[in-house]
N, C-alpha and C positions, 0 to 999 in steps of 0.2 A: 504494500500500500504506500502510495506517495506520502512524503512528509507533510505536505500542505493539506491533505484531505481531512485529517482529524481537526486541525485548526479551523478549516473552513466550515465543517459541520457544527463546531462548537460556537462559532461566531454568531452573535445575535444582534449585531449593530444595525442590520437592515430591517429588523422586525419593528423598530420604532418608526421608521419611515413609512412602512406599510400601514401601521396602525394610524398614523396621522393622515395618510391618504384616505383610508376608509372613513375616518371621522369627517374629513373634508367632503367626501362624496355624500355621506349621510346628511350633513348640514346643507349641502347644496340642494338635495332633493326636498328637504323640509322647507327651505326658503322658497324654492320654486312653487311648491304646493301652496304655501301660505300666500304668496303673491297672486297666484291664480284665484284663490278663494276671495281675497280682499278685492282684487280687481273686479270680479263678478259682482260682489256686493256693492261696491261703489258705483258700478255701471248701472245697476238696478235702482240705486238710491238717487243718483244725480242725473245721469245721462237720459235714461228712458222718460222720466217725467218732463224734462225739458223738451225732448224730441216730440213727445205726444202733444204738448201745448203749442208747439210751433206749427203743427199741421192742422 
């Protein structure tokens, strides 16, 4: 077995990067979902009443 293989298998420094990436992806999905819900709510509350009164 090569000398570097046990050190490579024991190295966990990349795990932190992957964890941060997963947290970032999760937060992005939550933010996009919240933005979509808020946008739909605001559209129904402000845009539609104004549009209906203009016609």
